[in-house]
C-alpha positions as CSV (number, residue, x, y, z in Angstrom):
1,M,-94.0,87.3,-58.7
2,V,-95.8,87.5,-62.0
3,S,-93.8,87.3,-65.1
4,D,-94.1,89.2,-68.2
5,Q,-95.5,86.3,-69.9
6,D,-98.2,86.0,-67.3
7,L,-99.3,89.7,-67.9
8,L,-99.5,89.1,-71.4
9,K,-101.9,86.1,-70.9
10,C,-103.8,88.7,-68.4
11,S,-104.1,91.3,-70.9
12,T,-105.5,88.8,-73.6
13,K,-108.4,87.3,-71.0
14,H,-110.2,90.0,-70.6
15,S,-109.5,94.0,-72.1
16,E,-111.8,95.8,-70.1
17,P,-110.7,96.0,-66.2
18,A,-113.4,94.2,-63.7
19,I,-114.4,96.8,-61.1
20,F,-115.8,96.3,-57.7
21,S,-117.0,99.4,-55.8
22,E,-119.6,99.3,-52.8
23,T,-120.1,101.2,-49.7
24,Y,-121.1,99.6,-46.7
25,S,-123.0,100.8,-43.0
26,L,-120.7,98.9,-40.8
27,A,-122.7,98.9,-37.3
28,L,-120.8,97.1,-34.6
29,L,-122.5,95.5,-31.5
30,E,-119.8,97.0,-29.0
31,K,-117.1,99.8,-29.6
32,V,-114.1,98.3,-30.7
33,K,-110.4,99.7,-31.3
34,S,-109.9,101.4,-34.7
35,E,-106.7,99.0,-35.1
36,R,-108.8,95.9,-35.3
37,V,-110.5,97.4,-38.3
38,T,-107.4,98.4,-39.9
39,Q,-106.2,94.9,-39.2
40,A,-109.2,93.3,-41.0
41,L,-109.1,95.7,-44.0
42,T,-105.6,95.1,-44.6
43,Q,-105.5,91.5,-44.5
44,W,-108.9,91.9,-46.7
45,I,-106.3,93.6,-49.3
46,E,-103.5,91.1,-48.6
47,E,-106.2,88.3,-49.7
48,I,-107.2,90.3,-53.0
49,R,-103.5,90.6,-53.8
50,D,-102.8,86.9,-53.3
51,W,-105.7,86.0,-55.3
52,T,-104.7,88.2,-58.4
53,S,-101.2,87.2,-58.0
54,A,-102.4,83.2,-58.0
55,K,-104.6,83.9,-61.1
56,A,-101.6,85.9,-63.0
57,Y,-104.4,88.9,-63.2
58,F,-102.9,92.6,-62.8
59,V,-103.9,94.7,-60.0
60,G,-104.8,98.5,-61.2
61,H,-105.7,99.6,-57.5
62,I,-107.5,99.0,-54.1
63,K,-108.7,101.5,-52.1
64,V,-110.3,101.6,-48.8
65,F,-111.6,104.5,-47.0
66,V,-113.3,104.1,-43.6
67,E,-115.3,107.3,-42.5
68,G,-116.6,107.9,-39.4
69,Q,-115.9,110.4,-36.0
70,E,-112.0,109.5,-37.5
71,N,-111.1,108.2,-40.9
72,L,-108.6,105.6,-42.4
73,W,-107.4,105.4,-46.0
74,L,-105.7,102.3,-47.2
75,S,-104.8,102.0,-51.0
76,S,-102.5,99.2,-53.2
77,T,-101.5,98.7,-56.7
78,G,-100.5,95.2,-55.8
79,R,-97.4,95.5,-53.8
80,R,-97.2,97.5,-50.5
81,I,-100.1,98.9,-48.9
82,S,-100.1,102.5,-48.1
83,C,-101.8,103.6,-44.8
84,Q,-103.0,106.9,-44.1
85,Q,-105.1,108.0,-40.8
86,S,-106.9,111.0,-39.4
87,Q,-105.2,112.1,-36.3
88,G,-107.1,110.6,-33.6
89,W,-107.7,107.2,-35.4
90,S,-105.5,105.3,-33.1
91,E,-107.1,106.2,-30.2
92,W,-110.6,106.0,-31.5
93,S,-113.0,103.2,-30.5
94,L,-116.1,103.0,-33.3
95,D,-119.4,101.5,-33.2
96,S,-120.4,102.7,-36.5
97,A,-118.7,103.8,-39.5
98,T,-119.3,104.2,-43.2
99,L,-116.7,101.6,-45.3
100,C,-116.2,102.3,-49.1
101,V,-114.1,100.1,-51.0
102,T,-113.0,100.0,-54.9
103,V,-111.0,97.4,-56.8
104,I,-109.9,97.4,-60.2
105,V,-108.5,94.4,-61.5
106,F,-107.6,93.4,-65.0
107,G,-107.7,89.8,-66.5
108,T,-110.9,88.8,-64.9
109,T,-114.6,89.1,-65.0
110,K,-116.6,91.8,-62.6
111,E,-118.6,88.7,-61.5
112,A,-115.6,86.7,-60.1
113,L,-114.0,89.8,-58.6
114,Q,-117.4,90.6,-57.1
115,V,-117.7,87.3,-55.5
116,T,-114.2,87.2,-54.5
117,A,-114.1,90.6,-52.9
118,E,-117.2,90.1,-50.9
119,E,-116.7,86.7,-49.4
120,S,-112.8,87.6,-48.6
121,L,-114.5,91.2,-46.8
122,K,-116.9,89.0,-44.9
123,T,-114.3,86.4,-43.6
124,C,-111.6,88.9,-42.9
125,F,-114.3,91.1,-40.6
126,K,-115.6,87.8,-39.1
127,T,-111.9,86.8,-38.5
128,S,-110.7,89.8,-36.8
129,L,-114.1,91.1,-35.6
130,P,-116.2,87.9,-34.5
131,N,-119.5,88.4,-33.5
132,M,-119.2,91.9,-33.8
133,I,-120.3,93.2,-36.9
134,N,-124.3,93.7,-37.2
135,G,-125.9,92.4,-40.4
136,F,-122.4,92.2,-42.6
């Protein structure tokens, strides 16, 4: 848990929020159940939350949108993760989709956030979908 004193320190490190916002074209080598993608992205949000907590940073928000034949929305403001899915998401197997992610964090630099977010995203996909992501 981040204390009020940690939040005060966080707000004095960098007054402007760091923003990481990217869009990726996911190309899977074979079809996978959408649940595996949900697991990878949920793990990523948890890792970003853990990183911000360990560094006494403050999460403005984390948003994830997967767009394909079906859609997935994940979001967090640093605590619980909200998940919404299109009607057929849980039955869908995908081989391609568009992934949009945005993270806003107070107390760090854009560069540090970018490195952490990208490395963590790659690790989460490689863990949940080994040898499945083409070019990620």
